Structures are given as structure tokens and as C-alpha cells.
C-alpha positions as CSV (number, residue, x, y, z in Angstrom):
1,M,0.1,-0.1,0.0
2,Y,1.3,3.0,-0.5
3,G,-1.3,6.0,1.2
4,S,-4.8,4.9,-1.0
5,A,-3.3,3.0,-4.0
6,S,-2.4,-0.6,-3.6
7,L,0.7,-1.2,-6.4
8,T,2.4,-4.2,-6.7
9,G,6.1,-4.8,-8.3
10,F,10.0,-5.9,-7.5
11,M,12.8,-4.0,-6.0
12,G,15.3,-2.4,-8.8
13,K,18.6,-1.0,-8.7
14,D,21.0,1.1,-10.8
15,K,22.1,4.2,-10.4
16,V,20.3,7.1,-10.4
17,C,21.2,11.1,-10.3
18,L,19.2,14.2,-9.6
19,G,19.8,16.5,-13.1
20,T,20.9,15.8,-16.3
21,D,24.8,16.0,-15.7
22,S,26.0,12.5,-13.8
23,S,29.5,13.9,-13.7
24,A,28.0,16.5,-11.0
25,G,28.6,14.5,-8.1
26,Y,24.0,14.6,-7.1
27,C,24.4,10.8,-8.0
28,V,24.3,7.0,-6.4
29,N,24.8,3.9,-7.6
30,S,23.5,1.3,-7.1
31,F,20.3,2.5,-5.8
32,D,17.8,0.2,-4.3
33,F,13.9,1.3,-5.3
34,F,10.4,-0.3,-5.4
35,V,9.7,-0.6,-9.6
36,V,5.7,-0.5,-9.5
37,T,4.6,-3.5,-12.0
38,D,0.6,-2.6,-11.0
39,E,-1.3,0.0,-9.4
40,V,-4.5,0.2,-8.5
41,G,-5.8,3.7,-7.3
42,L,-2.7,5.6,-9.4
43,K,-2.5,6.3,-12.6
44,E,0.9,6.0,-14.9
45,F,3.1,5.5,-12.5
46,A,6.4,3.6,-13.0
47,G,8.1,3.5,-9.5
48,L,9.1,5.1,-5.6
49,V,12.0,6.7,-6.1
50,G,12.5,8.2,-2.5
51,L,12.5,12.0,-3.1
52,G,10.5,12.3,0.4
53,P,11.7,12.9,4.2
54,I,14.2,9.8,5.5
55,N,11.5,7.3,7.1
56,V,12.2,3.3,6.8
57,N,8.0,2.8,6.2
58,N,9.0,4.1,3.0
59,G,11.2,2.6,1.9
60,P,15.0,3.9,0.1
61,S,15.4,7.4,0.6
62,L,17.9,8.6,-2.8
63,M,18.6,11.8,-0.4
64,Q,20.1,9.8,2.1
65,N,22.3,8.3,0.1
66,L,22.8,11.3,-1.7
67,I,24.1,13.0,1.6
68,T,25.9,10.3,3.5
């Protein structure tokens, strides 16, 4: 469950960067994120990348990985 939606998927791992310049230092290598394969209650939703506040209940946090 994510808010009032129901999601199905799996954990993915990839290099995730903020912005268009991956050499600027705003990247996390091997970042874990949720890949959404099916959803009820959301439209055209592909995944969750953890841009919100650090909270273990929300899954992996890109922000936490960028500051460590």
C-alpha cells in the first residue's frame, strides 16, 4: 500500500542521478528503489525513488544516500 493506492512490483537497483549531468556528483550508484508493475488508485505510475523525508517505512531514501 502507498497512501490509498495498492501497488505490485519488485525492488530494482540502478544508478540514480538528480539533474542531467551525472558527473556533477548528485548520483547514487546501486540505489535500491521500488519498480511498480501494477497499480490500483494511481495513473501512469512507474516507481518510487525516495525523494521524500527519510523514513524507513517509505523504503530506500535517495536523499539519505546522497548525504552519506
